[in-house]
Every structure is written in C-alpha cells, then in structure tokens.
C-alpha positions in Angstrom: 262.8 225.3 109.5 264.4 221.9 109.4 261.4 219.7 109.0 261.4 217.7 105.6 258.2 217.1 103.8 257.6 213.6 102.6 256.4 213.0 99.0 252.9 211.7 98.1 252.7 208.0 98.0 249.4 207.8 95.9 247.7 209.8 93.2 245.6 212.7 94.1 242.4 210.8 93.2 243.2 208.1 95.8 241.1 208.2 98.9 244.1 208.0 101.1 245.9 211.1 99.5 244.3 213.8 101.7 245.1 211.9 105.0 248.6 211.4 103.7 249.0 215.0 102.9 247.7 216.1 106.4 250.2 213.6 108.0 253.1 215.1 106.0 252.2 218.7 106.6 251.4 218.2 110.4 255.0 218.4 111.7 255.7 221.3 109.2 252.8 223.2 110.6 253.6 222.5 114.2 257.3 223.8 113.5 255.9 227.0 111.8 253.6 227.5 115.0 256.5 226.9 117.3 258.5 229.5 115.3 255.7 232.1 115.4 255.3 231.5 119.1 259.0 231.9 119.9 258.9 235.2 117.9 256.2 236.3 120.2 253.0 235.8 118.2 250.0 234.0 119.9 250.0 230.4 118.7 246.3 230.5 118.3 246.3 233.6 116.3 249.2 232.3 114.1 247.2 229.2 113.4 244.2 231.5 112.5 246.5 233.5 110.2 247.7 230.2 108.4 244.2 229.1 108.1 243.4 232.5 106.3 246.4 232.2 104.2 245.5 228.7 103.0 241.8 230.1 102.2 243.5 232.8 100.1 245.5 230.1 98.4 242.5 228.0 97.6 240.6 231.1 96.3 243.6 232.1 93.9 243.0 228.9 91.9 246.7 228.4 91.4 246.6 224.6 91.7 243.7 224.5 89.2 245.8 226.6 86.7 248.9 224.3 87.4 246.8 221.2 86.8 245.2 222.6 83.7 248.8 223.3 82.3 249.8 219.8 83.0 246.9 218.3 81.4 247.5 220.4 78.3 251.2 219.4 78.2 250.3 215.7 78.6 247.8 215.9 75.7 250.5 217.7 73.5 253.2 215.2 74.2 251.2 212.0 75.0 
C-alpha cells in the first residue's frame, strides 16, 4: 500500500478528532478494499471483514491499556 496516513491535528478530546480520523483513514480503507478486490475477494465482504476486525480490536481494549500506561508514565515523570 502506498497511501500515507496523516497525523491528528487536534487532541482526542476535541470534537473534530473523530471526523479528522475518519477522513485520514478513508483513503487507506479504500486502498485496502481495492487490494482485496484485485485479489479476488468481494469488496462488500472484505468491508464486512474489516468491520469485524475493527470490532475485535475495540473489544481487545488495547487502546485503553496503552492510554492507561501513558497516563501512569506522565504521572511518574510529570
């Protein structure tokens, strides 16, 4: 894949953060779906599979764990 992902322009608590994130991810998602389709996968089913993978990622709680680690580090060094 050749699409680059832009960095956030605001903090995660900003009301624009989610919209900016979606805008940044949209071309990456489109490229992933193009790649899946060119490999012979149904674009619709590939999109569904990505949605399920995203759900699995949310359920894993990895971001929450990473945020908790960062908060702990900031408190220890701040």
